[in-house]
N, CA, C, O and the ligand as a Tripos MOL2 file, in Angstrom:
@<TRIPOS>MOLECULE
protein
  309   307    78     0     0
PROTEIN
NO_CHARGES

@<TRIPOS>ATOM
      1 N         240.5460  204.5020   83.9810 N.3       1 MET1
      2 CA        239.3400  205.3010   84.4200 C.3       1 MET1
      3 C         237.9940  204.4510   83.9280 C.2       1 MET1
      4 O         237.8630  204.1120   82.7510 O.2       1 MET1
      5 N         237.0940  204.1690   84.8650 N.am      2 GLN2
      6 CA        235.8770  203.5410   84.4880 C.3       2 GLN2
      7 C         234.8430  204.4150   84.0390 C.2       2 GLN2
      8 O         234.7740  205.5930   84.3930 O.2       2 GLN2
      9 N         233.9640  203.8100   83.1970 N.am      3 ILE3
     10 CA        232.6400  204.6270   82.9750 C.3       3 ILE3
     11 C         231.6200  203.6220   83.3240 C.2       3 ILE3
     12 O         231.7740  202.4040   83.2400 O.2       3 ILE3
     13 N         230.4190  204.3270   83.7760 N.am      4 SER4
     14 CA        229.3440  203.5530   84.2860 C.3       4 SER4
     15 C         228.5440  203.0510   83.1330 C.2       4 SER4
     16 O         228.7530  203.4450   81.9850 O.2       4 SER4
     17 N         227.5820  202.1360   83.4590 N.am      5 CYS5
     18 CA        226.6020  201.5920   82.4290 C.3       5 CYS5
     19 C         225.6850  202.7520   81.9230 C.2       5 CYS5
     20 O         225.2720  202.7910   80.7630 O.2       5 CYS5
     21 N         225.4190  203.6110   82.7870 N.am      6 SER6
     22 CA        224.5340  204.7370   82.1690 C.3       6 SER6
     23 C         225.3810  205.6940   81.3270 C.2       6 SER6
     24 O         224.8210  206.3880   80.4790 O.2       6 SER6
     25 N         226.6740  205.7640   81.5120 N.am      7 ASP7
     26 CA        227.4170  206.6540   80.5460 C.3       7 ASP7
     27 C         227.4930  205.7370   79.1140 C.2       7 ASP7
     28 O         227.3960  206.2410   77.9950 O.2       7 ASP7
     29 N         227.6440  204.6030   79.3220 N.am      8 VAL8
     30 CA        227.7480  203.6140   78.0920 C.3       8 VAL8
     31 C         226.4680  203.7750   77.2700 C.2       8 VAL8
     32 O         226.4650  203.9770   76.0550 O.2       8 VAL8
     33 N         225.4530  203.6760   77.9900 N.am      9 ARG9
     34 CA        224.1290  203.6050   77.3160 C.3       9 ARG9
     35 C         223.7960  204.9300   76.7470 C.2       9 ARG9
     36 O         223.1500  204.9990   75.7020 O.2       9 ARG9
     37 N         224.1830  205.9400   77.3480 N.am     10 ARG10
     38 CA        224.0150  207.3690   76.8730 C.3      10 ARG10
     39 C         224.8360  207.5350   75.5470 C.2      10 ARG10
     40 O         224.3220  208.0510   74.5540 O.2      10 ARG10
     41 N         226.0400  207.1100   75.5630 N.am     11 GLU11
     42 CA        226.8740  207.2340   74.3740 C.3      11 GLU11
     43 C         226.7410  206.1870   73.2450 C.2      11 GLU11
     44 O         227.3280  206.3080   72.1700 O.2      11 GLU11
     45 N         225.8710  205.0730   73.5800 N.am     12 LEU12
     46 CA        225.8320  204.1060   72.6380 C.3      12 LEU12
     47 C         225.4510  204.5060   71.2800 C.2      12 LEU12
     48 O         226.0940  204.0870   70.3170 O.2      12 LEU12
     49 N         224.4470  205.2880   71.1410 N.am     13 ALA13
     50 CA        224.1860  205.8090   69.7840 C.3      13 ALA13
     51 C         225.2630  206.3920   69.0240 C.2      13 ALA13
     52 O         225.4740  206.1940   67.8280 O.2      13 ALA13
     53 N         225.9950  207.1980   69.8790 N.am     14 ASN14
     54 CA        227.2500  208.0230   69.1140 C.3      14 ASN14
     55 C         228.2930  206.9650   68.7970 C.2      14 ASN14
     56 O         228.9690  207.0510   67.7720 O.2      14 ASN14
     57 N         228.4310  205.9890   69.6440 N.am     15 TYR15
     58 CA        229.4690  205.0880   69.4430 C.3      15 TYR15
     59 C         229.2520  204.3130   68.0940 C.2      15 TYR15
     60 O         230.1040  204.1460   67.2210 O.2      15 TYR15
     61 N         228.0060  203.8890   68.0880 N.am     16 MET16
     62 CA        227.4270  203.0570   66.9100 C.3      16 MET16
     63 C         227.6690  203.8830   65.4630 C.2      16 MET16
     64 O         228.0100  203.3700   64.3970 O.2      16 MET16
     65 N         227.4340  205.1180   65.6870 N.am     17 GLU17
     66 CA        227.5300  205.9930   64.5680 C.3      17 GLU17
     67 C         228.9700  206.6890   64.2960 C.2      17 GLU17
     68 O         229.1790  207.6150   63.5120 O.2      17 GLU17
     69 N         229.9100  206.0330   65.1190 N.am     18 ASP18
     70 CA        231.3370  206.4860   64.9920 C.3      18 ASP18
     71 C         231.5920  207.9330   65.4330 C.2      18 ASP18
     72 O         232.5220  208.5770   64.9470 O.2      18 ASP18
     73 N         230.8130  208.4100   66.3000 N.am     19 ASP19
     74 CA        230.6900  209.7300   66.6000 C.3      19 ASP19
     75 C         231.3250  210.1170   68.0130 C.2      19 ASP19
     76 O         231.0060  211.1250   68.6430 O.2      19 ASP19
     77 N         232.2600  209.1840   68.4160 N.am     20 VAL20
     78 CA        233.0220  209.3560   69.6780 C.3      20 VAL20
     79 C         234.5110  209.3860   69.4980 C.2      20 VAL20
     80 O         235.0340  208.7580   68.5770 O.2      20 VAL20
     81 N         235.2320  210.1220   70.3790 N.am     21 ASP21
     82 CA        236.7440  210.1570   70.3430 C.3      21 ASP21
     83 C         237.4210  208.8260   70.6640 C.2      21 ASP21
     84 O         236.8470  207.9390   71.2970 O.2      21 ASP21
     85 N         238.6200  208.7320   70.2170 N.am     22 ALA22
     86 CA        239.3270  207.4160   70.3390 C.3      22 ALA22
     87 C         239.2500  206.9890   71.8700 C.2      22 ALA22
     88 O         238.9640  205.8290   72.1670 O.2      22 ALA22
     89 N         239.5020  207.9110   72.7890 N.am     23 GLU23
     90 CA        239.5140  207.5620   74.1940 C.3      23 GLU23
     91 C         238.2930  206.9990   74.6140 C.2      23 GLU23
     92 O         238.2940  205.9060   75.1810 O.2      23 GLU23
     93 N         237.1300  207.6920   74.3750 N.am     24 LEU24
     94 CA        235.7670  207.2320   74.8030 C.3      24 LEU24
     95 C         235.4800  205.8120   74.1110 C.2      24 LEU24
     96 O         235.0130  204.8670   74.7460 O.2      24 LEU24
     97 N         235.7930  205.7550   72.7950 N.am     25 ARG25
     98 CA        235.6500  204.5020   72.1580 C.3      25 ARG25
     99 C         236.3810  203.3210   72.9150 C.2      25 ARG25
    100 O         235.7940  202.2520   73.0840 O.2      25 ARG25
    101 N         237.5950  203.5160   73.3420 N.am     26 SER26
    102 CA        238.3150  202.3400   74.0430 C.3      26 SER26
    103 C         237.7030  202.1720   75.5220 C.2      26 SER26
    104 O         237.6760  201.0620   76.0540 O.2      26 SER26
    105 N         237.2510  203.2360   76.1110 N.am     27 ARG27
    106 CA        236.6540  202.9440   77.3130 C.3      27 ARG27
    107 C         235.3020  202.2190   77.2520 C.2      27 ARG27
    108 O         234.9990  201.3960   78.1160 O.2      27 ARG27
    109 N         234.4890  202.5250   76.2280 N.am     28 ILE28
    110 CA        233.2560  201.8170   75.9170 C.3      28 ILE28
    111 C         233.5050  200.2700   75.6050 C.2      28 ILE28
    112 O         232.7840  199.3770   76.0500 O.2      28 ILE28
    113 N         234.6490  200.0600   74.7590 N.am     29 GLU29
    114 CA        234.8350  198.7260   74.3970 C.3      29 GLU29
    115 C         235.3520  197.9080   75.6730 C.2      29 GLU29
    116 O         235.0140  196.7410   75.8720 O.2      29 GLU29
    117 N         236.1390  198.5750   76.4560 N.am     30 ARG30
    118 CA        236.6180  197.8650   77.6490 C.3      30 ARG30
    119 C         235.3760  197.5600   78.4810 C.2      30 ARG30
    120 O         235.2910  196.4720   79.0510 O.2      30 ARG30
    121 N         234.3320  198.5460   78.5830 N.am     31 HIS31
    122 CA        233.2400  198.1670   79.4690 C.3      31 HIS31
    123 C         232.4260  197.0830   78.8890 C.2      31 HIS31
    124 O         231.7510  196.3770   79.6390 O.2      31 HIS31
    125 N         232.4370  196.8690   77.4430 N.am     32 PHE32
    126 CA        231.7460  195.7770   76.8900 C.3      32 PHE32
    127 C         232.1730  194.4360   77.4330 C.2      32 PHE32
    128 O         231.4110  193.5090   77.7070 O.2      32 PHE32
    129 N         233.7240  194.4480   77.5790 N.am     33 ARG33
    130 CA        234.1030  193.1380   77.9160 C.3      33 ARG33
    131 C         233.9480  192.8190   79.3460 C.2      33 ARG33
    132 O         234.1450  191.6660   79.7280 O.2      33 ARG33
    133 N         233.6150  193.7450   80.1550 N.am     34 GLU34
    134 CA        233.2940  193.5560   81.5910 C.3      34 GLU34
    135 C         231.9140  193.5830   81.8560 C.2      34 GLU34
    136 O         231.5740  193.3020   83.0050 O.2      34 GLU34
    137 N         231.0560  193.8600   81.0360 N.am     35 CYS35
    138 CA        229.6340  194.1410   81.3720 C.3      35 CYS35
    139 C         228.8010  193.3800   80.3960 C.2      35 CYS35
    140 O         228.7630  193.7580   79.2250 O.2      35 CYS35
    141 N         228.1190  192.3140   80.8020 N.am     36 ASP36
    142 CA        227.3340  191.4340   79.8480 C.3      36 ASP36
    143 C         226.1460  192.3790   79.5270 C.2      36 ASP36
    144 O         225.7780  192.4860   78.3570 O.2      36 ASP36
    145 N         225.5880  193.0060   80.4300 N.am     37 GLY37
    146 CA        224.3280  193.7630   80.1230 C.3      37 GLY37
    147 C         224.4180  194.8670   79.0460 C.2      37 GLY37
    148 O         223.5010  195.0290   78.2400 O.2      37 GLY37
    149 N         225.4840  195.5900   79.0450 N.am     38 CYS38
    150 CA        225.6880  196.6640   78.1060 C.3      38 CYS38
    151 C         226.0520  196.0020   76.7480 C.2      38 CYS38
    152 O         225.6040  196.4620   75.6970 O.2      38 CYS38
    153 N         226.8970  194.8790   76.7830 N.am     39 TYR39
    154 CA        227.2890  194.2720   75.5360 C.3      39 TYR39
    155 C         226.1240  193.5940   74.9710 C.2      39 TYR39
    156 O         226.1070  193.4620   73.7470 O.2      39 TYR39
    157 N         225.1660  193.1500   75.6480 N.am     40 ALA40
    158 CA        223.9730  192.4040   75.0290 C.3      40 ALA40
    159 C         222.9960  193.5130   74.4350 C.2      40 ALA40
    160 O         222.3120  193.2740   73.4400 O.2      40 ALA40
    161 N         222.9650  194.7530   75.1040 N.am     41 LEU41
    162 CA        222.1850  195.7480   74.4930 C.3      41 LEU41
    163 C         222.8060  196.3110   73.1570 C.2      41 LEU41
    164 O         222.0990  196.6600   72.2120 O.2      41 LEU41
    165 N         224.0780  196.3660   73.1520 N.am     42 TYR42
    166 CA        224.8430  196.9350   72.0370 C.3      42 TYR42
    167 C         224.5470  195.8110   70.9560 C.2      42 TYR42
    168 O         224.0440  196.1150   69.8750 O.2      42 TYR42
    169 N         224.8630  194.5480   71.2690 N.am     43 ASP43
    170 CA        224.8030  193.4430   70.1850 C.3      43 ASP43
    171 C         223.2860  193.3430   69.6630 C.2      43 ASP43
    172 O         223.1260  193.0440   68.4790 O.2      43 ASP43
    173 N         222.2400  193.5600   70.4170 N.am     44 SER44
    174 CA        220.9060  193.4740   69.9140 C.3      44 SER44
    175 C         220.6090  194.5730   69.0800 C.2      44 SER44
    176 O         220.0280  194.3140   68.0260 O.2      44 SER44
    177 N         220.9110  195.8390   69.3550 N.am     45 ILE45
    178 CA        220.8500  196.9400   68.5960 C.3      45 ILE45
    179 C         221.5540  196.8140   67.2880 C.2      45 ILE45
    180 O         221.0410  197.1350   66.2150 O.2      45 ILE45
    181 N         222.7460  196.3340   67.4310 N.am     46 ARG46
    182 CA        223.6460  196.2310   66.1130 C.3      46 ARG46
    183 C         222.8710  195.2170   65.2180 C.2      46 ARG46
    184 O         222.7410  195.4210   64.0120 O.2      46 ARG46
    185 N         222.3550  194.1100   65.8440 N.am     47 GLU47
    186 CA        221.6710  193.1100   64.8940 C.3      47 GLU47
    187 C         220.4760  193.7220   64.2690 C.2      47 GLU47
    188 O         220.2840  193.5850   63.0610 O.2      47 GLU47
    189 N         219.6940  194.3640   64.9920 N.am     48 VAL48
    190 CA        218.4020  195.0870   64.4320 C.3      48 VAL48
    191 C         218.8390  196.0540   63.2930 C.2      48 VAL48
    192 O         218.2000  196.0560   62.2410 O.2      48 VAL48
    193 N         219.8610  196.8380   63.4630 N.am     49 VAL49
    194 CA        220.3760  197.8050   62.5210 C.3      49 VAL49
    195 C         220.7070  197.1020   61.3730 C.2      49 VAL49
    196 O         220.2700  197.4840   60.2880 O.2      49 VAL49
    197 N         221.5310  195.9740   61.4800 N.am     50 ARG50
    198 CA        222.0570  195.2010   60.4080 C.3      50 ARG50
    199 C         220.9400  194.6650   59.5310 C.2      50 ARG50
    200 O         220.9890  194.7610   58.3050 O.2      50 ARG50
    201 N         219.8800  194.0690   60.2160 N.am     51 LEU51
    202 CA        218.7680  193.4480   59.4700 C.3      51 LEU51
    203 C         218.0480  194.5250   58.6230 C.2      51 LEU51
    204 O         217.7530  194.3120   57.4470 O.2      51 LEU51
    205 N         217.7890  195.6240   59.2220 N.am     52 VAL52
    206 CA        217.1100  196.6990   58.6100 C.3      52 VAL52
    207 C         217.7960  197.1170   57.3680 C.2      52 VAL52
    208 O         217.2430  197.2720   56.2790 O.2      52 VAL52
    209 N         219.1980  197.3050   57.6610 N.am     53 ALA53
    210 CA        219.9160  197.8000   56.6600 C.3      53 ALA53
    211 C         220.1510  196.8410   55.4640 C.2      53 ALA53
    212 O         220.4320  197.2970   54.3560 O.2      53 ALA53
    213 N         220.0470  195.6300   55.6750 N.am     54 THR54
    214 CA        220.2490  194.6860   54.5960 C.3      54 THR54
    215 C         218.8760  194.2890   53.8130 C.2      54 THR54
    216 O         218.8280  193.9320   52.6360 O.2      54 THR54
    217 N         217.9110  194.4060   54.5860 N.am     55 THR55
    218 CA        216.5580  194.0740   53.9790 C.3      55 THR55
    219 C         215.8830  195.2860   53.2610 C.2      55 THR55
    220 O         215.0520  195.0990   52.3730 O.2      55 THR55
    221 N         216.2280  196.4210   53.6310 N.am     56 ASP56
    222 CA        215.6640  197.6280   53.1950 C.3      56 ASP56
    223 C         216.3010  198.3460   52.0760 C.2      56 ASP56
    224 O         217.4790  198.6760   52.2100 O.2      56 ASP56
    225 N         215.6130  198.6530   50.8940 N.am     57 ILE57
    226 CA        216.5000  199.2150   49.8500 C.3      57 ILE57
    227 C         216.6040  200.7230   50.0180 C.2      57 ILE57
    228 O         217.4360  201.3480   49.3600 O.2      57 ILE57
    229 N         215.8430  201.2890   50.8180 N.am     58 ILE58
    230 CA        216.0750  202.6580   51.0800 C.3      58 ILE58
    231 C         217.1980  202.8950   51.9470 C.2      58 ILE58
    232 O         217.5310  201.9640   52.6800 O.2      58 ILE58
    233 N         217.8790  204.0400   51.9990 N.am     59 GLU59
    234 CA        218.8090  204.2590   52.7800 C.3      59 GLU59
    235 C         218.2770  204.8280   54.3020 C.2      59 GLU59
    236 O         217.2760  205.5240   54.4690 O.2      59 GLU59
    237 N         219.0750  204.4180   55.2170 N.am     60 LEU60
    238 CA        218.4090  204.8260   56.6030 C.3      60 LEU60
    239 C         218.6240  206.2920   56.8360 C.2      60 LEU60
    240 O         219.6950  206.8510   56.6010 O.2      60 LEU60
    241 N         217.4530  206.9450   57.3540 N.am     61 PRO61
    242 CA        217.6740  208.4160   57.4780 C.3      61 PRO61
    243 C         218.6210  208.6420   58.5960 C.2      61 PRO61
    244 O         218.8180  207.7710   59.4430 O.2      61 PRO61
    245 N         219.2450  209.8660   58.6140 N.am     62 ALA62
    246 CA        220.2630  210.2750   59.5900 C.3      62 ALA62
    247 C         219.3770  210.1700   60.9150 C.2      62 ALA62
    248 O         218.2100  210.5550   60.9960 O.2      62 ALA62
    249 N         220.1180  209.5890   61.9350 N.am     63 GLY63
    250 CA        219.6860  209.5670   63.2830 C.3      63 GLY63
    251 C         218.7270  208.3410   63.3980 C.2      63 GLY63
    252 O         218.0610  208.2220   64.4270 O.2      63 GLY63
    253 N         218.6300  207.4790   62.4560 N.am     64 PHE64
    254 CA        217.7850  206.2550   62.6400 C.3      64 PHE64
    255 C         218.1960  205.3510   63.7760 C.2      64 PHE64
    256 O         217.3790  204.8950   64.5760 O.2      64 PHE64
    257 N         219.4940  205.1070   63.8170 N.am     65 SER65
    258 CA        219.9700  204.1590   64.8110 C.3      65 SER65
    259 C         219.8390  204.8290   66.2400 C.2      65 SER65
    260 O         219.6240  204.1380   67.2360 O.2      65 SER65
    261 N         219.9750  206.1920   66.2960 N.am     66 ARG66
    262 CA        219.6810  206.8700   67.5990 C.3      66 ARG66
    263 C         218.2450  206.7890   68.0940 C.2      66 ARG66
    264 O         217.9510  206.6030   69.2750 O.2      66 ARG66
    265 N         217.4450  206.9310   67.1860 N.am     67 ARG67
    266 CA        215.9170  206.8890   67.6190 C.3      67 ARG67
    267 C         215.6710  205.4660   67.8960 C.2      67 ARG67
    268 O         215.0020  205.2010   68.8950 O.2      67 ARG67
    269 N         216.1520  204.4320   67.0960 N.am     68 LEU68
    270 CA        216.0000  203.0490   67.4520 C.3      68 LEU68
    271 C         216.4590  202.6840   68.8950 C.2      68 LEU68
    272 O         215.8070  202.0000   69.6840 O.2      68 LEU68
    273 N         217.6630  203.2360   69.1190 N.am     69 TYR69
    274 CA        218.4150  202.9380   70.3850 C.3      69 TYR69
    275 C         217.4680  203.5070   71.6350 C.2      69 TYR69
    276 O         217.2910  202.9300   72.7080 O.2      69 TYR69
    277 N         216.9020  204.7950   71.2180 N.am     70 GLU70
    278 CA        216.1410  205.5130   72.3020 C.3      70 GLU70
    279 C         214.8430  204.4790   72.6600 C.2      70 GLU70
    280 O         214.5260  204.1890   73.8130 O.2      70 GLU70
    281 N         214.2170  204.0250   71.5540 N.am     71 ARG71
    282 CA        213.0730  203.1740   71.7200 C.3      71 ARG71
    283 C         213.4430  202.0400   72.5170 C.2      71 ARG71
    284 O         212.7930  201.7470   73.5210 O.2      71 ARG71
    285 N         214.5730  201.2950   72.0940 N.am     72 LEU72
    286 CA        214.9590  199.9890   72.6640 C.3      72 LEU72
    287 C         215.2740  200.1620   74.1590 C.2      72 LEU72
    288 O         214.8390  199.3930   75.0170 O.2      72 LEU72
    289 N         216.0920  201.2680   74.4240 N.am     73 SER73
    290 CA        216.4660  201.5870   75.8560 C.3      73 SER73
    291 C         215.3060  201.8100   76.7570 C.2      73 SER73
    292 O         215.3360  201.4530   77.9350 O.2      73 SER73
    293 N         214.2570  202.4130   76.1980 N.am     74 THR74
    294 CA        212.9610  202.6280   76.8620 C.3      74 THR74
    295 C         212.2020  201.3520   77.2230 C.2      74 THR74
    296 O         211.5360  201.2590   78.2540 O.2      74 THR74
    297 N         212.3400  200.3560   76.3080 N.am     75 ILE75
    298 CA        211.6890  199.0410   76.5450 C.3      75 ILE75
    299 C         212.4930  198.3160   77.5750 C.2      75 ILE75
    300 O         211.9380  197.7750   78.5310 O.2      75 ILE75
    301 N         213.8910  198.2910   77.3910 N.am     76 SER76
    302 CA        214.7270  197.3540   78.2300 C.3      76 SER76
    303 C         215.0450  198.0450   79.6470 C.2      76 SER76
    304 O         215.7270  197.4020   80.4460 O.2      76 SER76
    305 N         214.6250  199.2060   79.9630 N.am     77 SER77
    306 CA        215.0070  199.8340   81.2230 C.3      77 SER77
    307 C         213.7870  199.5610   82.2210 C.2      77 SER77
    308 O         213.8290  199.9810   83.3780 O.2      77 SER77
    309 ZN        227.4720  198.1340   81.6580 Zn       78 ZN78
@<TRIPOS>BOND
     1     1     2 1
     2     2     3 1
     3     3     4 2
     4     3     5 am
     5     5     6 1
     6     6     7 1
     7     7     8 2
     8     7     9 am
     9     9    10 1
    10    10    11 1
    11    11    12 2
    12    11    13 am
    13    13    14 1
    14    14    15 1
    15    15    16 2
    16    15    17 am
    17    17    18 1
    18    18    19 1
    19    19    20 2
    20    19    21 am
    21    21    22 1
    22    22    23 1
    23    23    24 2
    24    23    25 am
    25    25    26 1
    26    26    27 1
    27    27    28 2
    28    27    29 am
    29    29    30 1
    30    30    31 1
    31    31    32 2
    32    31    33 am
    33    33    34 1
    34    34    35 1
    35    35    36 2
    36    35    37 am
    37    37    38 1
    38    38    39 1
    39    39    40 2
    40    39    41 am
    41    41    42 1
    42    42    43 1
    43    43    44 2
    44    43    45 am
    45    45    46 1
    46    46    47 1
    47    47    48 2
    48    47    49 am
    49    49    50 1
    50    50    51 1
    51    51    52 2
    52    51    53 am
    53    53    54 1
    54    54    55 1
    55    55    56 2
    56    55    57 am
    57    57    58 1
    58    58    59 1
    59    59    60 2
    60    59    61 am
    61    61    62 1
    62    62    63 1
    63    63    64 2
    64    63    65 am
    65    65    66 1
    66    66    67 1
    67    67    68 2
    68    67    69 am
    69    69    70 1
    70    70    71 1
    71    71    72 2
    72    71    73 am
    73    73    74 1
    74    74    75 1
    75    75    76 2
    76    75    77 am
    77    77    78 1
    78    78    79 1
    79    79    80 2
    80    79    81 am
    81    81    82 1
    82    82    83 1
    83    83    84 2
    84    83    85 am
    85    85    86 1
    86    86    87 1
    87    87    88 2
    88    87    89 am
    89    89    90 1
    90    90    91 1
    91    91    92 2
    92    91    93 am
    93    93    94 1
    94    94    95 1
    95    95    96 2
    96    95    97 am
    97    97    98 1
    98    98    99 1
    99    99   100 2
   100    99   101 am
   101   101   102 1
   102   102   103 1
   103   103   104 2
   104   103   105 am
   105   105   106 1
   106   106   107 1
   107   107   108 2
   108   107   109 am
   109   109   110 1
   110   110   111 1
   111   111   112 2
   112   111   113 am
   113   113   114 1
   114   114   115 1
   115   115   116 2
   116   115   117 am
   117   117   118 1
   118   118   119 1
   119   119   120 2
   120   119   121 am
   121   121   122 1
   122   122   123 1
   123   123   124 2
   124   123   125 am
   125   125   126 1
   126   126   127 1
   127   127   128 2
   128   127   129 am
   129   129   130 1
   130   130   131 1
   131   131   132 2
   132   131   133 am
   133   133   134 1
   134   134   135 1
   135   135   136 2
   136   135   137 am
   137   137   138 1
   138   138   139 1
   139   139   140 2
   140   139   141 am
   141   141   142 1
   142   142   143 1
   143   143   144 2
   144   143   145 am
   145   145   146 1
   146   146   147 1
   147   147   148 2
   148   147   149 am
   149   149   150 1
   150   150   151 1
   151   151   152 2
   152   151   153 am
   153   153   154 1
   154   154   155 1
   155   155   156 2
   156   155   157 am
   157   157   158 1
   158   158   159 1
   159   159   160 2
   160   159   161 am
   161   161   162 1
   162   162   163 1
   163   163   164 2
   164   163   165 am
   165   165   166 1
   166   166   167 1
   167   167   168 2
   168   167   169 am
   169   169   170 1
   170   170   171 1
   171   171   172 2
   172   171   173 am
   173   173   174 1
   174   174   175 1
   175   175   176 2
   176   175   177 am
   177   177   178 1
   178   178   179 1
   179   179   180 2
   180   179   181 am
   181   181   182 1
   182   182   183 1
   183   183   184 2
   184   183   185 am
   185   185   186 1
   186   186   187 1
   187   187   188 2
   188   187   189 am
   189   189   190 1
   190   190   191 1
   191   191   192 2
   192   191   193 am
   193   193   194 1
   194   194   195 1
   195   195   196 2
   196   195   197 am
   197   197   198 1
   198   198   199 1
   199   199   200 2
   200   199   201 am
   201   201   202 1
   202   202   203 1
   203   203   204 2
   204   203   205 am
   205   205   206 1
   206   206   207 1
   207   207   208 2
   208   207   209 am
   209   209   210 1
   210   210   211 1
   211   211   212 2
   212   211   213 am
   213   213   214 1
   214   214   215 1
   215   215   216 2
   216   215   217 am
   217   217   218 1
   218   218   219 1
   219   219   220 2
   220   219   221 am
   221   221   222 1
   222   222   223 1
   223   223   224 2
   224   223   225 am
   225   225   226 1
   226   226   227 1
   227   227   228 2
   228   227   229 am
   229   229   230 1
   230   230   231 1
   231   231   232 2
   232   231   233 am
   233   233   234 1
   234   234   235 1
   235   235   236 2
   236   235   237 am
   237   237   238 1
   238   238   239 1
   239   239   240 2
   240   239   241 am
   241   241   242 1
   242   242   243 1
   243   243   244 2
   244   243   245 am
   245   245   246 1
   246   246   247 1
   247   247   248 2
   248   247   249 am
   249   249   250 1
   250   250   251 1
   251   251   252 2
   252   251   253 am
   253   253   254 1
   254   254   255 1
   255   255   256 2
   256   255   257 am
   257   257   258 1
   258   258   259 1
   259   259   260 2
   260   259   261 am
   261   261   262 1
   262   262   263 1
   263   263   264 2
   264   263   265 am
   265   265   266 1
   266   266   267 1
   267   267   268 2
   268   267   269 am
   269   269   270 1
   270   270   271 1
   271   271   272 2
   272   271   273 am
   273   273   274 1
   274   274   275 1
   275   275   276 2
   276   275   277 am
   277   277   278 1
   278   278   279 1
   279   279   280 2
   280   279   281 am
   281   281   282 1
   282   282   283 1
   283   283   284 2
   284   283   285 am
   285   285   286 1
   286   286   287 1
   287   287   288 2
   288   287   289 am
   289   289   290 1
   290   290   291 1
   291   291   292 2
   292   291   293 am
   293   293   294 1
   294   294   295 1
   295   295   296 2
   296   295   297 am
   297   297   298 1
   298   298   299 1
   299   299   300 2
   300   299   301 am
   301   301   302 1
   302   302   303 1
   303   303   304 2
   304   303   305 am
   305   305   306 1
   306   306   307 1
   307   307   308 2
@<TRIPOS>SUBSTRUCTURE
     1 MET1         2 RESIDUE 1 A MET
     2 GLN2         6 RESIDUE 1 A GLN
     3 ILE3        10 RESIDUE 1 A ILE
     4 SER4        14 RESIDUE 1 A SER
     5 CYS5        18 RESIDUE 1 A CYS
     6 SER6        22 RESIDUE 1 A SER
     7 ASP7        26 RESIDUE 1 A ASP
     8 VAL8        30 RESIDUE 1 A VAL
     9 ARG9        34 RESIDUE 1 A ARG
    10 ARG10       38 RESIDUE 1 A ARG
    11 GLU11       42 RESIDUE 1 A GLU
    12 LEU12       46 RESIDUE 1 A LEU
    13 ALA13       50 RESIDUE 1 A ALA
    14 ASN14       54 RESIDUE 1 A ASN
    15 TYR15       58 RESIDUE 1 A TYR
    16 MET16       62 RESIDUE 1 A MET
    17 GLU17       66 RESIDUE 1 A GLU
    18 ASP18       70 RESIDUE 1 A ASP
    19 ASP19       74 RESIDUE 1 A ASP
    20 VAL20       78 RESIDUE 1 A VAL
    21 ASP21       82 RESIDUE 1 A ASP
    22 ALA22       86 RESIDUE 1 A ALA
    23 GLU23       90 RESIDUE 1 A GLU
    24 LEU24       94 RESIDUE 1 A LEU
    25 ARG25       98 RESIDUE 1 A ARG
    26 SER26      102 RESIDUE 1 A SER
    27 ARG27      106 RESIDUE 1 A ARG
    28 ILE28      110 RESIDUE 1 A ILE
    29 GLU29      114 RESIDUE 1 A GLU
    30 ARG30      118 RESIDUE 1 A ARG
    31 HIS31      122 RESIDUE 1 A HIS
    32 PHE32      126 RESIDUE 1 A PHE
    33 ARG33      130 RESIDUE 1 A ARG
    34 GLU34      134 RESIDUE 1 A GLU
    35 CYS35      138 RESIDUE 1 A CYS
    36 ASP36      142 RESIDUE 1 A ASP
    37 GLY37      146 RESIDUE 1 A GLY
    38 CYS38      150 RESIDUE 1 A CYS
    39 TYR39      154 RESIDUE 1 A TYR
    40 ALA40      158 RESIDUE 1 A ALA
    41 LEU41      162 RESIDUE 1 A LEU
    42 TYR42      166 RESIDUE 1 A TYR
    43 ASP43      170 RESIDUE 1 A ASP
    44 SER44      174 RESIDUE 1 A SER
    45 ILE45      178 RESIDUE 1 A ILE
    46 ARG46      182 RESIDUE 1 A ARG
    47 GLU47      186 RESIDUE 1 A GLU
    48 VAL48      190 RESIDUE 1 A VAL
    49 VAL49      194 RESIDUE 1 A VAL
    50 ARG50      198 RESIDUE 1 A ARG
    51 LEU51      202 RESIDUE 1 A LEU
    52 VAL52      206 RESIDUE 1 A VAL
    53 ALA53      210 RESIDUE 1 A ALA
    54 THR54      214 RESIDUE 1 A THR
    55 THR55      218 RESIDUE 1 A THR
    56 ASP56      222 RESIDUE 1 A ASP
    57 ILE57      226 RESIDUE 1 A ILE
    58 ILE58      230 RESIDUE 1 A ILE
    59 GLU59      234 RESIDUE 1 A GLU
    60 LEU60      238 RESIDUE 1 A LEU
    61 PRO61      242 RESIDUE 1 A PRO
    62 ALA62      246 RESIDUE 1 A ALA
    63 GLY63      250 RESIDUE 1 A GLY
    64 PHE64      254 RESIDUE 1 A PHE
    65 SER65      258 RESIDUE 1 A SER
    66 ARG66      262 RESIDUE 1 A ARG
    67 ARG67      266 RESIDUE 1 A ARG
    68 LEU68      270 RESIDUE 1 A LEU
    69 TYR69      274 RESIDUE 1 A TYR
    70 GLU70      278 RESIDUE 1 A GLU
    71 ARG71      282 RESIDUE 1 A ARG
    72 LEU72      286 RESIDUE 1 A LEU
    73 SER73      290 RESIDUE 1 A SER
    74 THR74      294 RESIDUE 1 A THR
    75 ILE75      298 RESIDUE 1 A ILE
    76 SER76      302 RESIDUE 1 A SER
    77 SER77      306 RESIDUE 1 A SER
    78 ZN78       309 GROUP 0 **** ****
């Protein structure tokens, strides 16, 4: 079963916060292998989150990556 780019982008924040079930996780990962656009989006968000997490001494507030994702997806759409 295929999932669409909009499904992946809607679930991406949940996926990155480990808040998806195993089936959805594997479908998203399969989509990344087939879709450069979604993988690039995921990769860029992951990189930003990593940079913030390693350079900032305070812990990320809950929902931070979700808000970041929403901001980035507004820019990139
Ligand atoms: Zn896609």
